[in-house]
C-alpha positions as CSV (number, residue, x, y, z in Angstrom):
1,M,-19.7,-3.9,22.5
2,P,-15.6,-3.1,21.8
3,R,-13.3,-6.2,20.1
4,Q,-11.1,-7.7,23.2
5,S,-6.9,-7.4,22.8
6,R,-4.7,-9.5,23.1
7,I,-2.4,-10.2,25.9
8,E,0.9,-10.3,24.9
9,P,2.2,-8.4,22.4
10,V,4.0,-9.2,19.2
11,H,6.9,-8.9,18.1
12,I,7.8,-9.6,13.9
13,R,11.6,-9.1,13.2
14,G,12.4,-7.7,9.6
15,E,14.1,-10.2,9.3
16,E,10.9,-11.9,8.9
17,W,8.5,-10.5,7.5
18,L,10.3,-8.1,5.1
19,K,11.7,-9.3,1.6
20,R,15.8,-9.6,1.7
21,S,16.6,-6.8,-1.1
22,S,17.3,-3.5,-2.3
23,P,14.8,-1.9,-1.8
24,P,13.5,-3.7,1.0
25,L,9.8,-4.8,0.9
26,G,7.3,-7.6,2.3
27,S,4.1,-7.3,3.6
28,Q,2.0,-8.9,6.8
29,E,-1.6,-9.7,7.3
30,G,-2.1,-9.0,11.3
31,H,-5.2,-11.7,11.3
32,H,-1.9,-14.4,12.0
33,F,-2.0,-12.1,14.7
34,G,-5.2,-11.3,16.5
35,V,-4.9,-7.7,14.7
36,D,-7.0,-5.8,12.2
37,C,-4.2,-4.4,10.7
38,V,-2.2,-5.3,7.3
39,V,1.5,-3.8,6.8
40,I,3.1,-3.1,4.0
41,R,6.8,-2.0,3.1
42,Y,7.1,-1.1,-1.0
43,S,10.1,0.7,-1.5
44,T,11.5,1.5,-5.1
45,D,14.6,3.3,-6.7
46,V,12.9,3.4,-10.2
47,V,11.3,7.0,-11.5
48,G,8.4,6.0,-12.0
49,E,7.4,3.3,-10.2
50,G,4.6,2.4,-8.0
51,P,1.0,0.6,-7.6
52,N,-1.4,0.7,-10.2
53,L,-4.9,2.5,-10.2
54,H,-7.0,0.1,-7.5
55,V,-9.4,-0.1,-4.4
56,H,-9.7,-2.0,-1.5
57,P,-13.0,-2.1,0.7
58,Y,-11.6,-0.7,3.3
59,D,-9.1,3.2,4.6
60,E,-5.2,2.1,4.0
61,I,-2.7,5.2,5.5
62,F,0.9,5.7,3.8
63,H,3.2,6.8,5.9
64,I,6.1,8.4,3.3
65,L,9.6,7.3,5.3
66,E,11.8,9.2,2.0
67,G,11.1,10.7,-2.0
68,R,8.2,11.4,-3.2
69,A,5.2,10.2,-4.7
70,L,2.4,11.2,-7.4
71,F,-1.3,10.9,-5.7
72,T,-4.1,9.5,-7.3
73,V,-7.0,9.1,-4.9
74,G,-9.9,9.2,-6.8
75,D,-10.4,12.5,-8.9
76,R,-7.0,14.5,-7.1
77,Q,-3.7,14.5,-8.0
78,F,-1.4,15.8,-5.9
79,E,2.5,15.4,-4.7
80,A,3.5,13.3,-0.8
81,E,7.3,14.0,0.1
82,A,9.6,12.4,3.0
83,G,7.8,12.3,6.2
84,A,3.4,13.1,5.3
85,L,1.1,11.1,5.9
86,V,-1.7,10.2,3.4
87,I,-5.1,8.4,3.5
88,G,-7.2,7.0,2.0
89,P,-10.8,6.3,2.3
90,A,-12.9,2.5,1.5
91,N,-13.5,2.4,-2.2
92,V,-12.3,5.7,-2.9
93,P,-9.2,4.7,-6.7
94,H,-5.8,5.6,-6.2
95,S,-2.4,5.6,-6.6
96,Y,0.9,6.2,-6.2
97,K,4.4,6.7,-8.3
98,N,7.1,7.9,-7.5
99,L,8.9,11.1,-8.3
100,G,13.0,11.3,-7.8
101,P,15.1,11.4,-8.6
102,G,16.2,8.7,-5.5
103,R,14.7,5.6,-4.1
104,L,10.3,6.5,-2.7
105,D,10.2,4.2,0.6
106,S,7.2,4.2,2.1
107,V,5.1,1.5,4.6
108,D,0.6,1.0,4.6
109,F,-1.2,0.3,7.2
110,H,-4.3,-1.5,5.4
111,L,-7.5,-1.0,8.2
112,S,-8.0,-4.9,7.6
113,P,-6.9,-8.1,9.2
114,E,-6.1,-8.9,6.7
115,W,-4.8,-7.6,2.5
116,I,-7.7,-6.8,0.1
117,Q,-7.4,-5.5,-3.8
118,Y,-8.9,-4.9,-6.8
119,D,-6.9,-3.7,-9.6
120,L,-8.2,-1.3,-11.3
121,P,-7.8,-1.1,-16.3
122,Q,-4.8,0.9,-17.6
123,E,-5.3,3.2,-20.1
124,G,-6.6,1.5,-22.6
125,E,-7.1,-2.1,-20.9
126,S,-10.7,-3.5,-20.1
127,L,-11.7,-5.6,-16.5
128,S,-12.7,-8.2,-18.9
129,S,-10.2,-9.1,-22.0
130,P,-12.2,-10.3,-24.9
131,T,-12.3,-13.8,-26.1
132,L,-10.8,-14.6,-28.8
133,T,-10.4,-17.1,-31.9
């Protein structure tokens, strides 16, 4: 049975979900409004910066608004430039980094009513840290 759509549209002004910062950052979970989507605005001016390797139990779509990013999705690495869409399948580790020069600006759509993320260890880290005595 198809899910019933909202009867009224929802309008969220930028100042209500984007942090007052430069570059702009923000997130909005759809479960507050009865929709199955999380929207994240991610921007950075720092070359080499971006989310570390992580995984979600749902698909994610990235739209590059400005700049260039080096994506890792599973065992593939590729560059994506302004205008590109990248799809990260559910349960496949992924990350991206600003290649520069200049700002990387993206909007990421998580196909889930809430943001669920499992960060993976970076090179040299383990999932559980040893206890020192």
